[in-house]
Each structure stands twice: as C-alpha cells, then as structure tokens.
Rosetta silent file (secondary structure, phi, psi, omega in degrees, C-alpha in Angstrom):
SEQUENCE: XXXXXXXXXXXXXXXXXXXXXXXXXXXXXXXXXXXXXXXXXXXXXXXXXXXXXXXXXXXXXXXXXXXXXXXXXXXXXXXXXXXXXXXXXXXXXXXXXXXXXXXXXXXXXXXXXXXXXXXXXXXXXXXXXXXXXXXXXXXXXXXXXXXXXXXXXXXXXXXXXXXXXXXXXXXXXXXXXXXXXXXXXXXXXXXXXXXXXXXXXXXXXXXXXXXXXXXXXXXXXXXXXXXXXXXXXXXXXXXXXXXXXXXXXXXXXXXXXXXXXXXXXXXXXXXXXXXXXX
SCORE:     score description
SCORE:     0.000 S_00000001
   1 L     0.000  -20.322 -176.782  272.010  -79.298   15.002 S_00000001
   2 L  -146.638  142.259  174.145  271.952  -75.567   14.625 S_00000001
   3 L  -158.347  141.054 -179.508  271.257  -72.941   12.031 S_00000001
   4 L   -76.756  138.637  173.804  270.255  -69.301   12.240 S_00000001
   5 L  -170.199  176.086  179.759  266.807  -68.351   11.049 S_00000001
   6 L  -119.947  137.646  173.483  263.727  -66.539   12.199 S_00000001
   7 E  -134.572 -164.667 -172.710  260.418  -67.989   13.311 S_00000001
   8 L   -66.924 -172.721 -178.776  257.493  -66.796   15.384 S_00000001
   9 L   -63.636  135.397 -178.623  257.310  -65.253   18.806 S_00000001
  10 L   -70.793  140.913  177.717  259.176  -67.191   21.487 S_00000001
  11 L   -80.595  146.561 -175.417  257.087  -68.865   24.127 S_00000001
  12 L  -115.498   18.839 -179.658  257.716  -67.807   27.702 S_00000001
  13 L   -75.001  139.372 -178.657  256.168  -70.783   29.468 S_00000001
  14 L  -151.355  132.954  179.124  258.338  -72.270   32.197 S_00000001
  15 L  -118.719  151.846 -178.360  257.763  -74.942   34.813 S_00000001
  16 L   -67.963  130.115  179.987  259.806  -75.708   37.870 S_00000001
  17 L   -73.141  160.017  177.456  262.280  -78.577   37.226 S_00000001
  18 E   -98.995  121.812 -179.162  262.395  -81.665   39.358 S_00000001
  19 E   -89.365  142.237 -176.980  265.699  -82.114   41.178 S_00000001
  20 E  -140.999 -173.135  179.687  266.986  -85.626   41.722 S_00000001
  21 L   -86.693  139.414 -175.866  269.930  -87.725   42.718 S_00000001
  22 L   -72.916  138.426  171.655  272.875  -87.807   40.321 S_00000001
  23 L  -123.926  116.656 -176.586  273.635  -90.956   38.343 S_00000001
  24 L   -77.343  143.775  177.146  276.996  -90.909   36.639 S_00000001
  25 L  -152.590  178.232  178.066  277.310  -92.281   33.114 S_00000001
  26 L  -105.932  109.463 -176.142  279.382  -92.042   30.009 S_00000001
  27 L   -75.744  156.120  175.233  277.769  -89.607   27.542 S_00000001
  28 L   -89.532  119.737 -178.203  277.877  -89.972   23.810 S_00000001
  29 L  -113.848  124.114 -176.849  279.818  -87.023   22.362 S_00000001
  30 L  -140.514  122.616  176.457  279.621  -86.441   18.654 S_00000001
  31 L  -124.541  117.744 -170.631  280.848  -83.461   16.643 S_00000001
  32 L  -108.300  116.584 -179.544  280.372  -83.840   12.890 S_00000001
  33 L   -65.262  158.129  178.088  282.458  -81.677   10.515 S_00000001
  34 L   -74.226  -34.021 -178.589  280.856  -79.981    7.519 S_00000001
  35 L   -55.479  129.455 -173.489  283.466  -81.382    5.131 S_00000001
  36 H   -52.853  -42.739 -178.630  281.827  -84.354    3.358 S_00000001
  37 H   -64.616  -46.722  179.288  284.660  -86.806    4.098 S_00000001
  38 H   -62.258  -37.243  178.937  284.803  -85.866    7.753 S_00000001
  39 H   -61.452  -45.433 -178.761  281.031  -86.057    7.983 S_00000001
  40 H   -65.111  -43.125 -179.603  280.972  -89.607    6.660 S_00000001
  41 H   -62.934  -39.761 -178.223  283.792  -90.722    8.962 S_00000001
  42 H   -69.272  -41.248 -175.250  282.087  -89.217   12.000 S_00000001
  43 H   -64.745  -31.019 -173.315  278.654  -90.626   11.255 S_00000001
  44 L  -115.585   21.331  173.026  279.849  -94.182   11.031 S_00000001
  45 L   -82.535  160.083 -178.312  282.570  -94.260   13.697 S_00000001
  46 L   -97.540  128.317  179.191  282.060  -96.442   16.765 S_00000001
  47 L  -127.849  128.464  179.324  281.462  -94.777   20.131 S_00000001
  48 L   -82.629  127.303 -179.214  280.986  -96.671   23.391 S_00000001
  49 L  -123.425   21.422 -178.074  278.078  -95.341   25.435 S_00000001
  50 L   -69.318  125.300 -179.728  277.810  -98.018   28.117 S_00000001
  51 L   -64.846  144.437  176.751  277.005  -96.440   31.519 S_00000001
  52 L   -90.914  -35.855  177.253  279.542  -96.977   34.297 S_00000001
  53 L    71.128   15.132  179.909  277.161  -96.251   37.165 S_00000001
  54 L  -153.052  162.239  176.810  280.002  -95.334   39.528 S_00000001
  55 L   -87.997  134.538 -176.291  282.507  -92.645   40.426 S_00000001
  56 L  -116.122  139.045  176.942  286.051  -93.373   39.267 S_00000001
  57 L   -62.425  141.240 -172.278  289.309  -92.072   40.724 S_00000001
  58 H   -64.402  -38.355 -178.962  290.943  -89.604   38.341 S_00000001
  59 H   -67.069  -41.628  178.843  294.335  -91.341   38.244 S_00000001
  60 H   -68.874  -32.353  177.104  292.840  -94.753   37.441 S_00000001
  61 H   -63.066  -46.061 -179.717  290.611  -93.137   34.813 S_00000001
  62 H   -64.161  -40.439 -178.645  293.622  -91.637   33.066 S_00000001
  63 H   -66.236  -35.098 -175.676  295.537  -94.908   33.230 S_00000001
  64 H   -78.602  -42.981 -170.509  292.605  -96.888   31.789 S_00000001
  65 H  -113.468  -18.379 -175.744  291.424  -94.634   28.982 S_00000001
  66 L    89.829  152.113 -173.476  294.095  -92.002   28.367 S_00000001
  67 H   -57.360  -45.648 -173.274  293.755  -88.248   28.795 S_00000001
  68 H   -66.143  -23.788 -175.209  291.932  -87.534   25.548 S_00000001
  69 H  -101.811    3.377 -176.313  289.150  -90.055   26.195 S_00000001
  70 L   -64.883  138.180 -178.782  288.428  -89.244   29.840 S_00000001
  71 L   -76.811  133.395 -177.880  284.793  -88.665   30.588 S_00000001
  72 H   -59.406  -38.139 -179.564  283.922  -85.160   31.797 S_00000001
  73 H   -65.020  -36.817  179.815  281.578  -86.544   34.439 S_00000001
  74 H   -68.698  -36.653  174.807  284.301  -88.764   35.870 S_00000001
  75 H   -61.098  -48.338 -177.604  286.637  -85.783   36.101 S_00000001
  76 H   -63.392  -38.648 -179.715  283.999  -83.754   37.918 S_00000001
  77 H   -68.399  -44.909 -177.168  283.218  -86.618   40.264 S_00000001
  78 H   -68.468  -25.593  179.425  286.839  -87.397   41.086 S_00000001
  79 L   -84.751   -1.668  179.026  287.532  -83.711   41.738 S_00000001
  80 L    69.965   35.055 -176.739  284.725  -83.561   44.308 S_00000001
  81 L   -73.858  132.426  175.142  282.775  -80.937   42.381 S_00000001
  82 L   -73.845  123.376 -175.053  279.524  -79.742   43.958 S_00000001
  83 L  -151.042  156.955 -178.206  276.842  -80.368   41.363 S_00000001
  84 E  -130.434  137.988  175.599  273.111  -80.901   41.069 S_00000001
  85 E   -95.134  129.546  178.617  271.107  -83.046   38.666 S_00000001
  86 E  -123.409  131.056  179.726  267.956  -81.431   37.296 S_00000001
  87 E   -99.013  133.740  179.047  265.352  -83.299   35.233 S_00000001
  88 E  -124.303  145.464  174.451  263.418  -81.437   32.517 S_00000001
  89 L   -86.272  161.513  176.927  260.433  -82.442   30.424 S_00000001
  90 L   -58.386  136.134 -179.772  260.275  -81.937   26.680 S_00000001
  91 L    75.051    4.200  179.308  259.628  -78.279   25.692 S_00000001
  92 L   -83.552  138.332  178.969  260.399  -77.099   29.233 S_00000001
  93 E   -72.889  132.802  176.027  262.544  -73.984   29.593 S_00000001
  94 E   -90.810  -46.587  169.227  265.907  -74.560   31.285 S_00000001
  95 E  -154.914  162.238 -174.502  266.774  -70.872   31.439 S_00000001
  96 L  -111.278  149.808  175.859  265.622  -67.712   29.687 S_00000001
  97 L   -58.006  128.943  177.222  267.443  -65.101   27.658 S_00000001
  98 L    95.445  -13.253  179.640  268.389  -62.181   29.899 S_00000001
  99 L   -81.347  165.608 -176.308  268.148  -63.969   33.237 S_00000001
 100 E   -60.240  135.007  178.522  271.027  -64.216   35.695 S_00000001
 101 L   -94.178  109.812 -172.342  273.805  -66.612   34.673 S_00000001
 102 L  -110.306   -5.560 -178.788  274.625  -68.660   37.757 S_00000001
 103 E   178.124  177.639  179.185  276.490  -71.672   36.416 S_00000001
 104 E  -101.452  142.203  178.948  277.467  -74.077   33.654 S_00000001
 105 E  -112.027  142.331  178.586  275.199  -76.923   32.568 S_00000001
 106 E  -123.257  124.126 -176.331  276.324  -80.330   31.301 S_00000001
 107 E   -82.558  114.919  176.160  273.870  -82.464   29.302 S_00000001
 108 E   -83.845  -43.729  176.201  273.815  -86.051   30.556 S_00000001
 109 E  -153.257  158.276 -178.581  270.959  -87.213   28.358 S_00000001
 110 L    94.562 -174.193 -179.548  268.344  -85.678   26.104 S_00000001
 111 L  -128.450  151.237 -178.817  268.556  -82.696   23.778 S_00000001
 112 E  -131.836  133.198  176.776  268.640  -78.946   24.334 S_00000001
 113 E  -103.145  131.657  174.035  267.708  -76.151   21.934 S_00000001
 114 E  -106.228  130.543 -178.241  269.376  -72.735   22.215 S_00000001
 115 E  -141.645  155.142  176.433  267.468  -69.797   20.756 S_00000001
 116 E  -124.180  153.886 -178.277  267.581  -66.010   20.815 S_00000001
 117 E  -123.819  132.529  179.577  264.739  -63.514   20.499 S_00000001
 118 L   -79.732  173.886 -179.282  264.950  -60.113   18.806 S_00000001
 119 L   -64.177  -23.635 -179.548  263.431  -56.892   20.112 S_00000001
 120 L   -95.852    7.056  174.284  260.418  -57.415   17.812 S_00000001
 121 L    91.665   11.028  177.593  259.783  -60.936   19.109 S_00000001
 122 L   -86.078  137.028 -178.408  261.375  -63.010   16.347 S_00000001
 123 E  -106.761  141.332  175.869  263.129  -66.202   17.461 S_00000001
 124 E  -128.852  130.697  175.788  266.224  -67.769   15.905 S_00000001
 125 E   -82.540  124.205 -177.059  267.570  -71.223   16.749 S_00000001
 126 E  -108.474  -16.116  178.671  271.342  -70.972   17.201 S_00000001
 127 E  -165.862  147.449  169.648  272.206  -74.480   18.413 S_00000001
 128 E  -124.111  117.906 -172.572  270.838  -77.950   19.097 S_00000001
 129 E  -115.832  160.600 -178.442  272.952  -79.795   21.672 S_00000001
 130 L  -139.714 -167.712 -177.980  272.982  -83.317   23.055 S_00000001
 131 L   -53.524  133.687 -179.297  274.644  -85.601   25.617 S_00000001
 132 L    96.294   -8.286 -179.777  278.225  -84.589   26.378 S_00000001
 133 L   -93.107  148.406  172.200  277.708  -80.910   25.536 S_00000001
 134 E   -96.098  149.753 -179.847  278.139  -77.977   27.915 S_00000001
 135 E  -133.308  142.597  174.581  275.587  -75.154   28.011 S_00000001
 136 L    75.572   24.943 -177.643  275.794  -71.633   29.439 S_00000001
 137 H   -71.666   -5.828  177.739  279.591  -71.498   29.646 S_00000001
 138 H   -60.012  -24.784  179.856  279.485  -67.741   28.996 S_00000001
 139 H   -63.494  -21.881 -178.861  279.216  -67.197   32.761 S_00000001
 140 H   -71.350  -17.260  178.289  282.878  -68.245   33.060 S_00000001
 141 H   -92.950    1.233 -178.444  283.910  -65.020   31.297 S_00000001
 142 L    95.362    3.902  178.031  282.029  -62.874   33.816 S_00000001
 143 L   -64.993  120.281 -172.815  278.907  -62.478   31.681 S_00000001
 144 L   -82.024  -10.892 -176.399  276.176  -61.749   34.249 S_00000001
 145 E  -137.166  162.103  178.446  273.175  -62.804   32.137 S_00000001
 146 L   -79.893  133.670 -179.724  272.141  -65.478   29.651 S_00000001
 147 L   -88.967   -8.749 -178.744  272.427  -64.433   26.016 S_00000001
 148 L  -144.557  169.489  174.059  270.023  -67.142   24.815 S_00000001
 149 E  -101.134  133.879  177.110  267.111  -69.278   25.948 S_00000001
 150 E  -107.679  128.094 -177.467  267.747  -72.976   26.567 S_00000001
 151 E  -130.071  134.907  176.733  264.828  -75.374   26.069 S_00000001
 152 E   -71.918  126.789  177.669  264.699  -79.146   26.488 S_00000001
 153 L   -78.659  -42.960  176.014  263.765  -80.794   23.189 S_00000001
 154 L  -128.737 -178.034  174.020  263.050  -84.135   24.859 S_00000001
 155 L   -55.210  127.207 -173.345  263.212  -85.369   28.449 S_00000001
 156 E  -130.909  144.454  174.296  266.641  -84.193   29.588 S_00000001
 157 E  -112.834  115.958 -173.018  268.955  -84.808   32.525 S_00000001
 158 E  -117.199  131.599  176.774  271.143  -81.761   33.173 S_00000001
 159 E   -96.484  120.727 -177.012  274.092  -81.496   35.538 S_00000001
 160 E  -103.417  127.326  178.932  274.352  -77.960   37.015 S_00000001
 161 E  -122.431  124.232  178.931  277.703  -76.634   38.276 S_00000001
 162 E   -60.073  150.477 -175.624  277.933  -73.244   39.994 S_00000001
 163 H   -56.407  -50.338 -178.238  280.222  -70.721   38.280 S_00000001
 164 H   -62.676  -35.968  179.633  282.782  -70.484   41.094 S_00000001
 165 H   -68.625  -40.370  178.494  282.930  -74.255   41.415 S_00000001
 166 H   -65.665  -40.478  177.896  283.522  -74.702   37.682 S_00000001
 167 H   -63.011  -39.009  178.684  286.282  -72.074   37.747 S_00000001
 168 H   -61.411  -46.270 -179.055  287.936  -73.879   40.652 S_00000001
 169 H   -63.899  -41.867 -179.553  287.972  -77.176   38.780 S_00000001
 170 H   -63.338  -33.120  179.293  289.340  -75.571   35.616 S_00000001
 171 H   -79.343  -33.217 -174.199  292.209  -74.033   37.616 S_00000001
 172 H   -94.060  -30.972 -177.967  293.030  -77.112   39.681 S_00000001
 173 L  -107.462   93.138 -172.680  292.422  -79.966   37.240 S_00000001
 174 H   -66.076  -34.648 -178.934  294.619  -79.232   34.254 S_00000001
 175 H   -69.094  -38.734  175.244  293.645  -82.293   32.267 S_00000001
 176 H   -66.485  -38.772  178.297  289.975  -81.458   32.585 S_00000001
 177 H   -60.408  -42.764  177.585  290.792  -77.864   31.626 S_00000001
 178 H   -61.232  -41.973  179.463  292.548  -79.110   28.472 S_00000001
 179 H   -64.022  -41.282 -178.623  289.503  -81.219   27.607 S_00000001
 180 H   -66.716  -41.140  177.753  287.151  -78.297   28.171 S_00000001
 181 H   -62.817  -42.982  178.192  289.237  -75.982   25.974 S_00000001
 182 H   -60.791  -39.085  178.272  289.282  -78.616   23.225 S_00000001
 183 H   -62.355  -45.520 -178.561  285.492  -78.864   23.504 S_00000001
 184 H   -63.624  -39.151  178.223  285.089  -75.083   23.147 S_00000001
 185 H   -65.493  -41.659  177.627  287.369  -74.999   20.097 S_00000001
 186 H   -63.555  -41.204  178.472  285.415  -77.833   18.480 S_00000001
 187 H   -62.579  -39.665  179.347  282.169  -76.031   19.258 S_00000001
 188 H   -64.638  -41.214  176.421  283.517  -72.856   17.635 S_00000001
 189 H   -61.151  -40.073  179.800  284.441  -74.792   14.488 S_00000001
 190 H   -62.255  -40.820  178.604  280.920  -76.223   14.432 S_00000001
 191 H   -61.880  -41.889  178.083  279.412  -72.724   14.566 S_00000001
 192 H   -63.677  -41.225  178.519  281.568  -71.699   11.594 S_00000001
 193 H   -62.500  -40.234  178.868  280.483  -74.806    9.683 S_00000001
 194 H   -62.556  -39.477  179.065  276.834  -73.999   10.353 S_00000001
 195 H   -66.156  -43.450  177.355  277.338  -70.493    8.962 S_00000001
 196 H   -61.453  -43.590  178.516  279.042  -71.854    5.836 S_00000001
 197 H   -58.577  -42.749 -178.232  276.250  -74.385    5.416 S_00000001
 198 H   -67.312  -36.348 -174.200  273.651  -71.619    5.694 S_00000001
 199 H   -80.620  -35.143 -167.150  275.413  -69.355    3.182 S_00000001
 200 H  -116.645  -18.984 -177.114  276.410  -71.785    0.438 S_00000001
 201 L   -94.404  155.310  177.870  274.303  -74.962    0.523 S_00000001
 202 L   -71.555  166.324  178.074  270.845  -75.514   -0.928 S_00000001
 203 H   -59.942  -40.934 -178.601  267.784  -75.972    1.282 S_00000001
 204 H   -61.608  -45.130  179.117  267.745  -79.688    0.458 S_00000001
 205 H   -66.877  -39.840 -179.239  271.366  -80.165    1.547 S_00000001
 206 H   -64.367  -39.181  179.460  270.884  -78.059    4.670 S_00000001
 207 H   -68.418  -42.940  178.929  267.863  -80.117    5.678 S_00000001
 208 H   -61.123  -43.828  179.316  269.666  -83.424    5.041 S_00000001
 209 H   -63.713  -41.953  179.974  272.648  -82.260    7.113 S_00000001
 210 H   -62.209  -41.265  179.742  270.379  -81.074    9.926 S_00000001
 211 H   -65.832  -41.744  179.316  268.615  -84.461   10.058 S_00000001
 212 H   -65.754  -37.198  179.410  271.925  -86.353   10.114 S_00000001
 213 H   -71.684  -33.004  179.372  273.257  -84.136   12.898 S_00000001
 214 H   -73.363  -34.091 -178.752  270.083  -84.552   14.944 S_00000001
 215 L   -69.212  139.376 -177.151  270.096  -88.345   14.620 S_00000001
 216 L   -77.596   63.384  178.945  272.205  -90.045   17.342 S_00000001
 217 L   -71.384  162.581  176.136  274.703  -91.568   14.926 S_00000001
 218 L   135.690  -21.932  179.034  277.950  -93.072   16.149 S_00000001
 219 L  -104.854  135.833 -177.331  277.164  -96.687   17.054 S_00000001
 220 L   -80.648  162.638  173.088  277.691  -99.438   14.546 S_00000001
 221 L    90.049    7.437  177.621  275.300 -102.222   13.690 S_00000001
 222 L  -126.223  130.131 -175.514  272.176 -100.114   13.219 S_00000001
 223 L   -72.322  -34.735 -179.722  270.799  -99.301    9.783 S_00000001
 224 E  -146.868  170.372 -177.786  268.969  -96.172   10.858 S_00000001
 225 E  -130.887  142.878  178.750  268.360  -94.004   13.907 S_00000001
 226 E   -87.019  132.925 -176.992  265.160  -92.537   15.319 S_00000001
 227 L   -77.728  143.698  170.020  265.179  -88.762   15.630 S_00000001
 228 L   -58.026  156.775 -178.111  264.319  -87.005   18.891 S_00000001
 229 L   -59.277  115.054 -178.351  260.880  -85.419   18.735 S_00000001
 230 L  -144.381  133.862 -176.925  261.274  -82.420   16.441 S_00000001
 231 L   -86.889  162.920  176.045  258.633  -80.548   14.486 S_00000001
 232 H   -66.638  -27.796  175.849  258.822  -79.376   10.885 S_00000001
 233 H   -63.759  -41.289  178.397  258.629  -75.824   12.222 S_00000001
 234 H   -67.226  -41.117  176.850  261.839  -76.420   14.177 S_00000001
 235 H   -61.824  -39.196  178.247  263.517  -77.974   11.135 S_00000001
 236 H   -63.150  -40.209  178.952  262.465  -74.956    9.084 S_00000001
 237 H   -66.070  -34.819 -179.088  264.009  -72.651   11.682 S_00000001
 238 H   -69.209  -41.386 -174.268  267.231  -74.649   11.608 S_00000001
 239 H   -96.524   -4.390  175.796  267.723  -74.582    7.844 S_00000001
 240 L    76.547   50.277  178.752  266.341  -71.092    7.236 S_00000001
 241 L  -148.751 -166.621 -179.151  263.228  -71.792    5.178 S_00000001
 242 L   -98.672  162.704  178.747  259.484  -72.285    5.519 S_00000001
 243 H   -62.638  -37.017 -178.477  257.594  -75.263    6.895 S_00000001
 244 H   -63.524  -38.209  178.313  256.023  -75.906    3.478 S_00000001
 245 H   -68.531  -39.273  176.547  259.463  -76.244    1.853 S_00000001
 246 H   -61.063  -41.809 -179.547  260.589  -78.621    4.613 S_00000001
 247 H   -62.388  -38.794  179.207  257.458  -80.698    4.022 S_00000001
 248 H   -61.433  -47.401 -177.180  258.267  -80.931    0.283 S_00000001
 249 H   -74.795  -32.250  176.330  261.771  -82.263    0.895 S_00000001
 250 H   -64.765  -38.886  176.477  260.719  -84.557    3.746 S_00000001
 251 H   -63.614  -41.498  177.975  258.200  -86.128    1.380 S_00000001
 252 H   -63.386  -45.532  179.623  260.943  -86.514   -1.232 S_00000001
 253 H   -61.258  -37.382  179.754  263.319  -88.105    1.299 S_00000001
 254 H   -67.144  -42.795 -179.498  260.590  -90.534    2.351 S_00000001
 255 H   -65.897  -30.900  179.699  259.861  -91.602   -1.220 S_00000001
 256 L   -84.595   -4.315  177.889  263.583  -92.167   -1.851 S_00000001
 257 L    84.315   10.344  179.336  263.860  -94.302    1.298 S_00000001
 258 L   -75.234  -28.829  178.445  266.150  -91.900    3.163 S_00000001
 259 E  -138.008  159.343  171.582  263.648  -91.568    6.024 S_00000001
 260 E  -153.645  160.085 -177.701  260.577  -93.427    7.246 S_00000001
 261 E  -110.864  120.383  177.917  257.983  -93.084    9.985 S_00000001
 262 L  -153.703   83.609 -174.249  257.475  -95.956   12.407 S_00000001
 263 L    75.626    9.658 -178.039  256.668  -94.731   15.902 S_00000001
 264 L   156.957  176.573 -179.242  258.862  -91.739   15.130 S_00000001
 265 E   -88.593  118.473  179.958  261.088  -90.303   12.425 S_00000001
 266 E  -105.018  133.779 -178.511  263.862  -92.728   11.426 S_00000001
 267 E  -107.300  123.417  176.899  266.907  -91.498    9.500 S_00000001
 268 E   -89.694  143.362 -177.819  268.695  -93.924    7.157 S_00000001
 269 H   -62.552  -17.313  177.955  272.435  -93.461    6.652 S_00000001
 270 H   -64.968  -15.565  177.315  271.808  -93.320    2.884 S_00000001
 271 H   -62.230  -21.044  178.374  270.633  -89.711    3.452 S_00000001
 272 H   -58.367  -26.968 -179.168  274.343  -88.847    3.522 S_00000001
 273 H   -61.609  -29.683  178.882  274.324  -89.122   -0.283 S_00000001
 274 H   -68.345  -39.042  179.269  272.305  -85.887   -0.437 S_00000001
 275 H   -69.901  -35.884 -174.073  275.000  -84.033    1.525 S_00000001
 276 H   -83.602  -15.851 -176.536  277.823  -85.507   -0.566 S_00000001
 277 L   -70.762  149.185  179.939  276.310  -84.860   -3.999 S_00000001
 278 L   -78.578    0.000    0.000  277.697  -81.995   -6.099 S_00000001
C-alpha cells in the first residue's frame, strides 16, 4: 500500500466534503507482513466484514468477541464519543500538508492516499490506507499541523474525532487504548517492511506486492479481487520507478494470468508466486 518515491507536482485542488449521518459497521482490517510466509497466511485468512448496523454496549461486545477482536467503531460508540461522518469523492483532498491538525480520522470505507511534497514540488506517496485504519494520529502528540496530504483514492466514508475527544477515550477506555497502541505498532512494522521492500526487492516484486496489498484480500471463496481505481502513475510512485516500467510488468502479469481487466483491474491470488520466488 505504500512506498516512497517521487512523482510530479502535487495537485492542490480541494472541494468541500459532504457531511452525513453516521452508520456503524464492522471494517475489514488487514495488515500483511513482508515475510513471504506471513504474506501468504494473511492474504488467504478469513475475515468477517458483515455490517452490524447498530451501536453495541462495550461490555456485551467484549463478552461476545473478546478484547482483541473488538471493533474500534463499537468502542467509540459505546464510549459516547463525539464524532462526525464525512463523505469524500475519489481524488478529493481530505486534508493538506501543513494545515492545522484538529483531530484523528478513522476510515470506515474506501481508500486514502498519504503523500508529502518537497520544497521543489516533488510528491512522494508514503502510505495507502483502507477500512479500519486511522489517519492523522500525529495530533495526539501535540503536533499542530499535518505532515502529509491525505487524498481519497475512491469514494470514502471517514469518521472524524476531535483531538481532545480522542485523548479522553484513550485515557478512559483502557481496552480501546490497548487496541490503538497495537494498531500503531503494527503500522510501524508495516512502514519498516515497506522500506525493506524498497531497498532490496526488484521492481517486479515490489509491483506484485503493491498490487496484492491494494487488493481487498481476506475473504475466502473468491478467486480474485478487483482493485480500487488506481493509475499506473500511482503504482509507479509506490514502487519507485517509471510509468513505462510499470506498464511493462503489468503487461507481463496479464499475459501470465496474474491479472485481468474486466470492468476494472482484477488481481488473481497466483500473483503471490512473484513475491515468493527467489
């Protein structure tokens, strides 16, 4: 989902989001290790993503699912957290690098791209996040501004929690705090894996890994998954190469049956063989 690289000048277009009424659900959370064995286990594990459509009491939630599996949204709802749902269109800016950091965002659905821009106008993609991920948590450390730009990759539903409200919940709800810390540690490991991938793997392997991470794997019974709308320019930025090189390998993957186009880009699980090969 993320890799450092440089591409053209960042766009500064931004439209006002549409605020709506919150609908609680159970997000799909997937963190895929770089290690080949862990990657395979993660890609083909079963994850339940059936929406609940209701607020659940925290004690009954813990009794039903156990602490480690509790849904972040259910914790926030049961704790009475003040929160707002904001809907974004694809390619719409959620917040800009350098602007005031006023709260933490939680992705309910859709995808979000995090990017940074240098003083000379070069952009680097640092993360691609999906449902179940938090965004902008730097404000909890007292950071007054955003260090990156967040952009919706597809139509996205984002839950916004003010900084003081999030701090209150973390102090009062210890089980949610434990879950949040575990999430941050997992996210940190993922960043390290992305750096290792960038330093030591070939372009072909980096592209295959990026495609597998972007595809919403995790549910059994489906041979392939359709990728969120993503351009070859974005893929090039993720793996640290040019669009022409991405096009060469995408053509190769298509001929080998690893991917196909049918109303969108579909990723076959056989693409994992590219990541696992020596």
